[in-house]
N, C-alpha and C positions, 0 to 999 in steps of 0.2 A: 583461579579459582573460575568455575565455569559450572551456572543453575540453571537447569533448563525448568521456568517457572508454566510452561503451558496448561497445564493439567492440575495449578497445587491450589486453583483458588475458585475449584467451582465444585458448586453442591454437592454435597455425596448422591446425597437422591439420584440428581440428572445422571453420575456415576453410575452407577446401579442400573437405570432405568436405560442408561446408550448397552449397562450387556449386553441383560433383559434381551433388547431389541436385537442386537447382536447375534445371540443364541438363535433368539428367532429367526432371523435373513441367511443364517445357515442353511437351518431348517429349509425355511421357503425356497431356496439356489439349487438343492438335489430335488427338491420336485419341479421346481422348473426346469433345468437342463434331459428331466425325464418325458417331459409333454415336447405336440409336436410344434414346427418352429414357428408359424401360424400364431398358436398363441401366448408364447415367450414374451409376447414387447410386451401386452398385454396383460399379461402372468405378472411382470419385472414391478412393472409402473413406477418406473426411474426409483428404484430401487423403493417403493418405499411397500410391496407385494401387497397392497389391495390392503395396508389395514385400515380399519376407525380411526377415525382422531377425534381423540380426548386433550385431555389439557394435558395429561402424561408425557402422552403421546409426541406432542408437540414440543416439550425441555426437549428433547433429545433428538428429535430430527431435524432436517433442512429446512429453511424456511419455504412457506409457500409463499409467495407473493402475484396475489389477486390483482391488482392492478398498482401505477406507480405511488398508489399511497394506501393502500392499504394491507396488509397479508395477514398469515396465520403461522403461529410457527416462529419459535425461534431456533435460529443453528447453531446446536454448540462449538464449532472449529470458532466464532465467529464472540461466543461467548468465554472461550478456554482466552484467548486474544484482549476481551474484554475486561474480563478479570483480575487480569495482570495490573489494565494502568488503571483500574478503580485503584488498586492495594498496594502503589510506587510506595507509597506514605508509610509504609508497613511492611516494607522491606529496606532489611535494613535499618543500622544505625546510626545515629549522629555523636561524634566522637572529636572531641577538641588535643588534637596530636599534628605536628610539624610535620607531617610525611604526604605526598602528595604521592594520589591513588587516578584513574582510572577506568572508567564502567564503562563496558561498550555493551547496548542493548539492542535486541533484535525484537522485529513485534510483529504479528499478520493483520491486526485488526484491519486495512486495509483490503488487503487480500480474498478478505472473507466476506466480502459488506451486507449486509442485513437491513432492510429498512423496522425505526425505527418511532418513535411516536413523539409529536411532535407537541411543544415549541422548547423540551429537554432534552429531547432525545437519546430516549431510557426502555431497555430491549423491555418489549411486553410478548403478553403468547397469543393478542387478538391487537394488531396495530389498524387504528383510523385519522389518519393526519387529512381527510378530504375538508371537514372543516377549513379547521388549519391552514393547508393549502390554501383556502378560497380566500382567507382572511392574510395572506400575504403576496408585499410586492416583489416584483423579479429581483431572483438573489444578482448584484452585482461582483463582480473579480475585478477588480484596478480596474474599474469602469465599465469592463465591458458586460454585457449579458452573458450566464451562465443557464444554460438551456437545464431541463430537466421534465423531460415528459414523455422518458422513455422510463422504467420500471432501474433498469443497470445506471443508467445516466442516480437517477433518486436514493437507490442502496450504497452508491459510490459518495455521494457526497454528506448522505447520513452519518457514512464508516469516518470523513475526512473530520466533521464537524465534533463526534466526538469523542475521536482519537485527539482532537484539540483542545475539548474542552479536559478531559481528566487531563493532559499533559500541564494545561493550566496550573489543575486542580495542586499537580505533584510541585511546580515551580512556585504556586504563594507557600507550600509546605518547607519550600527549601529557602525563600525568603521568612518566614515566620524561625526556624531553627541558626536564621543567620547564614546561609552557606552559601546562598543563592548569587552574591558577587565575585564570589571567590573563585567561580567555576567558573568554567565557559560549558557552554554545550550548543551541540553541533546535531539539528534533525534534518538526516539527509531519506529517499527513498532510493528504490533500487531504477524504477523511473513510472512513465505515469498511465494511460489509459486511452484507449480507441472510445472516448468518451461519443465526441463529436458532441463535443457543450460547448464549447465555444466556435462561432462562425471563421472568426480570426484566423482559425491553428485548421482552418481545411483551406488549401489548396488548389487553384482553378482545375487539376486534373482530380478534383475531389479526393486526396492524402491526406490524412488526418497526423496532425505533425505534434496531437497531444501528447504524444506516448513517450514524443524527446524532450519533455518538459514538467518535470520530478518538483519533486519538496526540494529546497534546498533551505533551511534560514539558520543561523549563526548569535550568539548569542555570544557577544566577548566576558571577559574577566570585568567587571563594575560596569559593563553597559548600563546605558535605560536608556537614549533616544533607539524610534523605532526609525529605522532604515530601508530603503527597498537600489537593489542597482541593477541595472541592465548591463553587466559584463557580465562577457559569456565566461557562463563558467558550464562546469558540469560533474558530477559525484566522484570523478577523481581528484577532484579536486579534494574531497575532506581528510585524506592523511595530512599534505600542504600543511592545509591551517588546524587540521588537530596541534604537530606539532611545531605551528611560527610562537616564536619566540620562546619557544621551555625546550628548545635540546638545535642545541649547536650542530650544522652539519648532519643533520638524519641522514640513519643511509638503513635502507630496505634488509633487513635480515637476511631475507627469504634469497634477492639478488643481485645482495653487495653492491646494487646504486642506490643514489641517494634520493630522498623522497623530496619530490619537486613538481611545482606542476609548467615549469618554463614548459618541459615539451608542448603543452599550449598551441604555445604561440610561435613552435620554433615555423613552422607549416601550413599549411589549408587542412583543415581538422573535415571530414565525414562525415556523413549519418550512415549505416545503414538502415536498411528500412526490410527487414525479412517477418517471415512468421517460422523459420523454421530453428527455434529457441531451446525447442529441447535435445537438453547434450549426448541421447545417445541415438541421435539424429545429425547434430551440428557438431559433431564432432574430434574434424580434421587440423591438419598444420596447417587451414588454410580455412575462409568459410566458406561458406555454398556459392555460387551464386546470386545474387540478390542486387536489389533495387539497391543505388547509393544516391544521396543527397550531399548540396552543402546549405552554409545559409552563414550568413557574416548582418552586423548591425543587430538591428531592431528585428526579434525574431515575429513583433506583431504584423510587419509589412509581408505582404508573400512574397511584394516581388523580390528583397534579399533571401528567399530557399529556389534553390535552383538541383535539376535533377541531371547528374553528373552524369552518371551510370545507370542500362537499363536494367543488364543481368551479368553483372562480373561481382569478382572475388575482389576486388577492389577498383575503386576510380581509374579511370584509366593513363592521366598521368602520372601515380603513384609506383604503376605495375612494374 
């Protein structure tokens, strides 16, 4: 079974306001198209159509980021994802059965980042973290300084923080219900982002490698200790980790091939660095030409990164 939960926990008032705003925007769009071209950008107003701000408008609009620490308004798309994480303990029920289950959940909260009110990282119509940030020491990630100088860096940090907070609350709920220890939990993201927040991931050619450093965490059955591994991993390893020790000789039902991560170390691995990620652009039988990197050993050592092709569909020794 599958369920779409994106807008199930957003308040009815916010939904109604969003509908009313869309009706207004449809009307304004028709006026826009009848106006002289040089006036259209001003009339469009980044989709706001110059509507006066008030608290009701801000509930269903995108957030207006005034500075890295001050904002007005609440992003509806953020709230759709946030409200799901906030209600995880209310979704489903705990039953005592001798049945193995599998749950796959996707959430877009980190794709729709928004500035939140510290120190608890909660959504607010008006956020002002000036005093809070002034009192904070530098954020440290595994011994490395995390730069939060720009609005884009700050909102992504806030989205990541609140995601971890809400997931932590859900894990506490699972512990209380007695189903945490007998559950394997994997947290994985599809990619990182070029936020330039970590100097160690900015190479000598100014390329930012943080896009290739996504989240991957696993809590195995009965595990208690927190450890960090520098083993070369990808999010493609998740199927192997998910079935390990559970399914003998697992096979991908779509391809008929064994589910295994052996290919990862069978030959050199390369990373494509391309902005052509949209499938309506990059949708042929091969990747469009792009820059390719190789990396080995410690990713934090910039000398372990190497450009192996500047404009290619695959690195030269693999064509």
